[in-house]
N, C-alpha and C positions, 0 to 999 in steps of 0.2 A: 858390661854396663846394663845395658836395656834387661837382659834376662834376669840379673842379679836384683835389679831395682823391681822388676814385676813380682819375683818371688817375695821379697821383703814387704812390698806395699800389699800384696794379697795376703801374707800371713798376719801383718799388722792390723789388717781391716777384718781379720778372722772369716776370711772366705775361703772356699775350697776352689780347686781348679773348676770343679761342675759349676760352682756358683758363677765364677767369671765367665765361663763358656755360655752360661744361660743368659747372662746379661748381654753378652755380644752376640748372641745367635751362631755362635760355632760350637765345634765339639770339644769335649774335655781333652781330647788327644792332641788338639791343635794347641790348646793352652799349654799342655805338657811340653810340647814342641818348642814352643816359645820359651818356655822356662829352663828348657835344657839347652837352648842356644842352637837347635837344630833348623829353625826357621825364625822368621821375623813377620809379624802381622802387618798387613798393608796400612798406608797412613791412616785411613778412615778408622781402622780397628785401634790404631795407636791413640789417636785423639779421644775416642770412646774410653779406652783404658784409663788414660789421664783423667778424665772426666769422672770416671768412677771413683778414682781413688783422690780426687781433689788435688792433682799435683799439675805443673805444666808439662807440656809434651816435650820441651828440652829437657827438664829434669828427669822425666820418666826414661828418655832415650841417653842422655849424657851425664847425669849426676854420678859423681865419683866420691863414695864416701870416705875415701882415704885422704881426699883433698879438703875434707870438712870435718876433720878431727873424729871421723870414724861414724858420725851421725848419718842416719837414714835420710832418705829424701823428705824434704820439708813440704808442708802443705803450700798450695800456690799463694804467691804473695809473701810468703815468709821467707827470711833469708839467715843464714848464720855466717857472718862475715870473718870470723876468726876471734882470736883473744887480743886484747890490748893491755898494756901495763900502764898503771897511773904513775905519772912522774912525781918527784919530789913535791912540785907545786900544784899537784892535781891535774896536770894535763894528760890528755890522751891524745893518740894519734887515730884518726878515723881511717879504716882501711881503704885502699885506693878503689877496689871494687865497690864499696857503699858509696864512696865520694861520687863516683861516675854514674851509679844507678840513680842517686838522689839529686844529681847536678849540684853538688858543694864544691865550691871554687875557694882558693885563699882570700881572705878578707870578707866572706860571708859571716852573717851573723846567724847565731843559732840559739834557740830558746832550751834551757835545761829545766825539764819538769821531773818532779818526784812525787812518788806515793810510797810510803813506809811498807806497804803491803805488796806492791806490785813492783816497784824499782825505779828506775831512771829512764826518762825518755828524751831524746834530742830532737828537736824540730826546726826547720828553718824558719826564721822570724816572719817572713811573708805569709807562709802558711798559718802560723800561729794568730798572726793578726787578722788575717781574713776570716778565721774561725771565730775569733773573739768579736769581730764586728757582725757576724751573722747572728751571735747569740745575743748581742746587745740589741740588735733590731728586733729580735724576737720578744724582748721585754716590754 
């Protein structure tokens, strides 16, 4: 996991092992050993790596592309919860992991927003109304 994620993130960022080593204050050989799975950096270096690549420390260490439709580690705060199927009446089931992360419970009301160029967004009603209230106060 860690070694594969490190290689993928480094290559995606178009960085060499030398570039990563320089940012961390270590040798290129250290980075090569991490990528080969021969050793693992200490926690401080792992945190620095996560910051360099803009991902969470948890995703750097534990992200499994196979469990996420083969997609690479997402940027910090971004999530891929999986695919949903639209039912005959337009209903979808929000994946359990998303419901847990965003504290969505049965009976909660959600606002569905749309932008023809960007797509659809689903927002908890309370959050949407709070944002709308802030905007109204600015006028």
